[in-house]
VEXSE-339837 format. One line per field, with one value per residue (C-alpha): x negated, y negated, z; residue number from 0; residue in three letters. Coordinates in pm, whole numbers. Layout:
! VEXSE-339837
x	(X	...) $
y	(Y	...) $
z	(Z	...) $
resi	(NUM	...) $
resn	(ALA	...) $
This chain:
! VEXSE-339837
x	(6929	7001	7170	6862	6645	6865	6845	6466	6441	6643	6420	6104	6220	6295	5931	5812	5738	5688	5790	6086	6318	6604	6790	6617	6265	6084	6316	6217	5852	5918	5690	5945	5686	5559	5911	5998	5697	5794	6149	6036	5804	6091	6314	6040	6009	6384	6380	6083	6279	6573	6344	6170	6502	6635	6323	6358	6720	6627	6352	6593	6862	6613	6493	6852	6931	6623	6729	7083	6940	6734	7043	7244	6972	6942	7321	7323	7052	7253	7581	7443	7198	6951	7173	7101	7352	7653	7619	7905	7898	7914	8204	8392	8340	8477	8773	8913	9163	8874	8744	9095	9159	8821	8898	9204	9002	8896	8694	8871	9046	9239	9617	9620	9872	9702	9809	9685	9974	9767	9575	9882	10067	9776	9757	10134	10126	9976	10293	10556	10878	10770	10948	10813	10450	10200	9874	9603	9297	8981	8606	8314	7944	7710	7345	7421	7699	8076	8243	8617	8828	9200	9410	9752	10000	10310	10507	10436	10441	10276	10450	10338	10456	10141	10001	9637	9393	9273	8967	8973	8649	8673	8419	8176	8316	8642	8817	9078	9371	9279	9377	9721	9892	9684	9730	10105	10135	9938	10154	10467	10320	10277	9899	9717	9489	9156	9025	8690	8545	8186	7917	7963	8313	8664	8661	8328	8026	7697	7589	7867	7806	7455	7279	6912	6924	7196	7140	7301	7637	7605	7510	7810	8048	7880	7950	8317	8348	8206	8442	8758	8624	8851	9144	9248	9470	9326	9267	9052	9018	8813	8868	8604	8610	8290	8047	8275	8228	7852	7880	8044	7781	7500	7667	7716	7353	7253	7494	7386	7451	7825	7871	8087	8438	8634	8876	8926	8664	8767	8541	8711	8489	8178	7876	7529	7415	7603	7694	7414	7166	6855	6960	7054	6709	6545	6766	6690	6317	6340	6566	6427	6201	6493	6823	6924	7302	7566	7910	8201	8577	8644	8667	8909	8902	8830	8625	8257	8224	7859	7700	7347	7118	6924	7215	7114	6750	6864	7052	6738	6527	6789	6801	6424	6440	6722	6518	6208	6402	6633	6412	6310	6640	6866	7210	7503	7745	8050	8375	8497	8713	8590	8844	8686	8838	8691	8716	8514	8269	8149	7958	7747	7987	7825	7490	7661	7848	7519	7369	7678	7697	7328	7368	7717	7739	8088	8228	8548	8566	8902	8892	9169	9241	9237	9144	8933	8717	9006	9269	9330	9420	9604	9980	10001	10125	9762	9763	10059	9875	9563	9765	9954	9629	9483	9788	9813	9446	9472	9788	9640	9355	9596	9752) $
y	(5203	5569	5460	5258	5563	5766	5492	5479	5855	5900	5661	5817	6164	6028	5925	6273	6216	6551	6428	6600	6324	6384	6181	6357	6322	6293	6023	5805	5817	5674	5391	5136	4932	5231	5340	4988	4982	5319	5205	4887	5091	5322	5029	4881	5210	5208	4863	4961	5260	5035	4790	5064	5218	4882	4820	5161	5091	4752	4908	5176	4916	4701	5001	5097	4742	4745	5070	4939	4629	4845	5049	4731	4586	4911	4924	4569	4664	4968	4775	4469	4666	4374	4200	3857	3571	3598	3378	3190	3432	3739	3591	3515	3871	4009	3771	3692	3454	3241	3210	3143	2861	2701	2721	2499	2220	1920	1613	1443	1116	966	959	1160	1438	1769	2110	2361	2597	2876	2641	2448	2773	2908	2584	2537	2575	2225	2067	2307	2125	1813	1820	1477	1553	1629	1824	1716	1946	1859	1874	1633	1683	1700	1801	1933	2166	2129	2075	2105	1824	1821	1505	1524	1238	1193	1094	1114	892	689	406	108	276	482	437	480	762	1050	1247	1601	1802	2171	2378	2655	2972	2780	2578	2306	2549	2639	2284	2296	2200	1881	1796	1853	1642	1353	1363	1340	1027	873	918	1023	1316	1382	1731	1816	2165	2193	2345	2720	2710	2725	2649	2464	2600	2718	3025	3123	2963	2854	2527	2433	2125	2012	1653	1761	1762	1391	1321	1528	1305	997	1127	1186	829	691	915	756	404	141	381	535	307	143	187	496	756	1074	1397	1670	2014	2192	2168	1909	1704	1751	1602	1293	1283	1290	1034	788	830	698	403	254	-100	-45	-20	292	245	420	281	600	873	1201	1501	1828	2093	1937	2149	2043	2378	2702	2906	3121	2920	3051	3416	3367	3222	3523	3762	3580	3602	3980	4048	3794	4048	4282	4090	3802	3808	3919	4042	3819	3870	3594	3819	3638	3430	3117	3287	3360	3741	3733	3465	3380	3357	3085	2863	2926	2855	2518	2453	2519	2290	2014	2037	2005	1693	1558	1610	1448	1134	1119	885	657	618	341	453	417	169	323	416	767	1037	1387	1664	1969	2287	2420	2782	2728	3018	2919	2599	2508	2228	2124	2066	1909	1667	1545	1484	1314	1078	1000	914	759	602	467	814	906	1269	1439	1796	2036	2280	2636	2514	2742	2658	2717	2530	2304	2605	2839	2803	2747	2467	2349	2293	2057	1878	1833	1711	1464	1322	1286	1106	878	783	719	516	315	187	31	-204) $
z	(7510	7432	7108	7014	7072	6843	6574	6569	6596	6280	6085	6227	6129	5785	5763	5853	6226	6403	6746	6904	7013	7244	7488	7781	7919	7582	7465	7758	7650	7309	7209	7092	6909	6715	6625	6514	6280	6138	6077	5899	5681	5593	5500	5284	5103	5051	4896	4682	4555	4468	4289	4096	4002	3884	3677	3515	3429	3280	3067	2949	2867	2679	2481	2399	2287	2063	1896	1856	1688	1454	1364	1300	1077	881	848	712	464	352	330	153	-53	-40	-293	-432	-395	-625	-931	-1096	-1392	-1166	-970	-1293	-1416	-1090	-1079	-1425	-1259	-1137	-1489	-1626	-1377	-1444	-1815	-1758	-1599	-1800	-1700	-1411	-1495	-1207	-1253	-1575	-1637	-1718	-1842	-1583	-1501	-1343	-1118	-1006	-938	-731	-525	-499	-121	-100	-241	-108	-18	-211	-549	-649	-566	-840	-844	-1086	-1099	-1287	-1275	-1251	-1297	-1001	-1035	-1382	-1260	-1304	-965	-902	-758	-686	-673	-511	-560	-342	-653	-1025	-1220	-949	-766	-559	-238	-188	166	71	-4	214	106	250	266	349	541	457	291	245	-27	-72	-55	305	402	243	575	602	234	257	572	420	106	320	477	132	92	-220	-134	-305	-225	-388	-348	-229	-453	-481	-331	-468	-841	-825	-1009	-870	-675	-436	-97	-190	-114	-123	100	341	230	-97	81	152	-209	-318	-121	-265	-617	-530	-402	-724	-921	-777	-719	-868	-914	-582	-368	-57	231	205	480	500	694	703	862	971	677	520	839	801	449	601	878	623	396	682	791	449	478	810	688	711	335	339	194	469	722	923	956	1120	1186	1280	1444	1284	1203	1314	1446	1418	1725	1879	1675	1852	1828	1463	1389	1555	1362	1039	1111	1153	854	606	426	349	359	132	177	425	331	433	456	202	-103	-335	-656	-449	-179	-113	-97	12	225	106	407	229	341	703	613	475	801	1004	787	801	1181	1196	985	1201	1518	1367	1272	1573	1774	1487	1302	1431	1552	1313	1468	1306	1479	1408	1565	1645	1712	1873	2014	2337	2213	1899	1851	1503	1579	1882	1972	2300	2131	1829	2053	2201	1856	1715	2011	1970	1600	1633	1980	1901	1823	2008	2112	2167	2293	2193	2476	2343	1995	1775	1476	1235	1436	1134	918	1155	1178	1553	1780	1801	1427	1465	1746	1531	1232	1451	1589	1240	1102	1406	1381	1007	1047	1335	1123	875	1129) $
resi	(0	1	2	3	4	5	6	7	8	9	10	11	12	13	14	15	16	17	18	19	20	21	22	23	24	25	26	27	28	29	30	31	32	33	34	35	36	37	38	39	40	41	42	43	44	45	46	47	48	49	50	51	52	53	54	55	56	57	58	59	60	61	62	63	64	65	66	67	68	69	70	71	72	73	74	75	76	77	78	79	80	81	82	83	84	85	86	87	88	89	90	91	92	93	94	95	96	97	98	99	100	101	102	103	104	105	106	107	108	109	110	111	112	113	114	115	116	117	118	119	120	121	122	123	124	125	126	127	128	129	130	131	132	133	134	135	136	137	138	139	140	141	142	143	144	145	146	147	148	149	150	151	152	153	154	155	156	157	158	159	160	161	162	163	164	165	166	167	168	169	170	171	172	173	174	175	176	177	178	179	180	181	182	183	184	185	186	187	188	189	190	191	192	193	194	195	196	197	198	199	200	201	202	203	204	205	206	207	208	209	210	211	212	213	214	215	216	217	218	219	220	221	222	223	224	225	226	227	228	229	230	231	232	233	234	235	236	237	238	239	240	241	242	243	244	245	246	247	248	249	250	251	252	253	254	255	256	257	258	259	260	261	262	263	264	265	266	267	268	269	270	271	272	273	274	275	276	277	278	279	280	281	282	283	284	285	286	287	288	289	290	291	292	293	294	295	296	297	298	299	300	301	302	303	304	305	306	307	308	309	310	311	312	313	314	315	316	317	318	319	320	321	322	323	324	325	326	327	328	329	330	331	332	333	334	335	336	337	338	339	340	341	342	343	344	345	346	347	348	349	350	351	352	353	354	355	356	357	358	359	360	361	362	363	364	365	366	367	368	369	370	371	372	373	374	375	376	377	378	379	380	381	382	383	384	385	386	387	388	389	390	391	392	393	394	395	396	397	398) $
resn	(MET	ARG	VAL	VAL	PHE	ARG	PHE	TYR	ALA	VAL	TYR	SER	GLN	GLY	LEU	GLY	ASP	ARG	ALA	ASP	PHE	SER	THR	SER	LYS	ILE	GLY	ARG	ARG	VAL	ASP	LEU	ARG	ARG	ARG	TYR	GLN	HIS	SER	CYS	ARG	TYR	LEU	ARG	LYS	GLY	TRP	SER	TRP	VAL	GLY	ALA	ARG	GLY	THR	ALA	LEU	TRP	VAL	ARG	ALA	ARG	SER	THR	ALA	LEU	TRP	VAL	GLY	VAL	VAL	VAL	VAL	LEU	SER	MET	VAL	ILE	VAL	THR	GLY	CYS	GLN	SER	PRO	VAL	THR	GLN	ARG	GLU	HIS	ALA	GLU	ARG	TYR	PRO	LEU	PHE	ASP	ALA	MET	ARG	GLY	GLU	LEU	GLY	PRO	PHE	GLN	TYR	GLY	LYS	GLU	VAL	ASP	ALA	PRO	ARG	THR	ARG	ARG	TYR	TYR	ARG	LYS	CYS	VAL	VAL	GLY	LEU	PRO	ASP	ALA	TYR	HIS	GLN	PRO	GLY	PHE	PHE	GLU	PHE	ASP	GLY	VAL	ALA	MET	ALA	VAL	HIS	ALA	PHE	TYR	PRO	THR	PHE	PRO	ARG	THR	GLU	SER	GLU	SER	GLY	THR	VAL	ILE	VAL	LEU	HIS	GLY	TYR	LEU	SER	HIS	ALA	LEU	ASP	HIS	ALA	PRO	LEU	ILE	ASN	ARG	ALA	LEU	ARG	GLU	GLY	TYR	VAL	VAL	ILE	ALA	PRO	GLU	LEU	PRO	GLY	HIS	GLY	LEU	SER	GLY	GLY	ASN	ARG	GLY	GLY	ILE	ASP	ASP	PHE	ARG	THR	TYR	GLY	ALA	PHE	LEU	ASP	THR	VAL	ILE	LYS	LEU	ILE	ALA	GLY	ASP	ALA	PRO	ARG	PRO	TRP	HIS	VAL	VAL	GLY	HIS	SER	THR	GLY	ALA	LEU	ALA	ILE	PHE	GLU	TYR	LEU	ARG	ASP	ASN	THR	ALA	GLY	THR	ASP	PRO	PHE	GLU	ALA	VAL	ILE	LEU	VAL	ALA	PRO	LEU	ILE	ARG	SER	TRP	ALA	TYR	GLY	ALA	ALA	ARG	PHE	GLY	ARG	PHE	ILE	THR	SER	PRO	VAL	ILE	ASP	THR	VAL	LEU	THR	ARG	TYR	ASP	SER	PRO	LEU	GLY	VAL	PRO	GLN	MET	PRO	LEU	SER	TRP	PHE	ASP	ALA	GLN	VAL	GLU	TRP	ASN	ARG	GLU	LEU	GLN	ARG	ASN	ALA	GLU	THR	GLU	PRO	PRO	VAL	LEU	ARG	GLU	LEU	LEU	VAL	LEU	GLN	GLY	ASN	ARG	ASP	THR	VAL	VAL	ALA	TRP	ARG	TYR	ASN	ARG	LYS	ILE	ILE	ARG	GLN	VAL	PHE	PRO	LEU	ALA	GLU	TYR	GLN	MET	ILE	SER	GLY	GLY	THR	HIS	THR	MET	LEU	GLN	GLU	GLU	THR	PRO	ARG	GLN	ASP	GLU	VAL	LEU	ASP	ARG	ILE	ILE	ARG	TYR	VAL	GLY	GLY	THR	VAL	GLU) $
């Protein structure tokens, strides 16, 4: 009991009690109830102090984060200089090689030998180790603009041993050369590869990286299909990465009657929404009056040195349209394979998986452990795994 007296005495003294507590006569006259109330009041004050201190720290952290955001936005404004999207002419002036390679391209005619030494030399990685393979670049018209397309043949002149045709669609800020490992592997398996380059990418015309409507990607693929119809060997297969996968997604939505020409359809890290979509929308709302483009690390003759933020605006609008029609559109009963890495920080793959399964209930999802968004391009063991799965799936549809 003497210990209890000491305990309450300490708390009472902490509250400013003037009583002189000791373990002698005065201590025996302590009103335990009163001391208990004092101690509880002291503890409540302690917790209130902790809460107030925590609130102050949170307010300070929030204020700091706000100022950091302001500094980042101002830095982006200074770095980008409020520049407009890079036009085709400006890109050609900056990279004479881009203009020289485009100058070699003529209208695409399937199976025709062309004279394009610079372009074939620049894309030689696609046919490395394949002395009989042949690269035929060319262009076709889409929306009044010349778009680049590359045809790769396992042998030239062509033979009857071709296994079929694989259309390869690259992703955003990318180009056909980025998928040289896939193109090379398909050629080794005897497939003809058709690799168009999206508007504003690679050797294609248009503002670099720009698009007004995401539905244009689906129409772009439709034009490519019509370009090779009647010439490319059957069966046909299509592989799309990121935005290229979105082009396939959009094309198949418009062909719900099962009229598409493909045997195997493969989506790799497909884009529906980009990663941190909500935060990106908020950031775009704040910066829209002052920022039109963002610098990228893809500064090369085939690259997109500045990403136009109007592309993200088009993504937002397309997602709104997708949500509005999700409940009224019938599902597309089409089998397809989706390869997705679980360490992808470019697309919101969990949300995208939900949408793809809603639109394509027969879709087969295969997760790649440790796979990133660029697992199809990086020279790692995961790249070999992804390529093996693609070739197995394509080959299985032929049987």
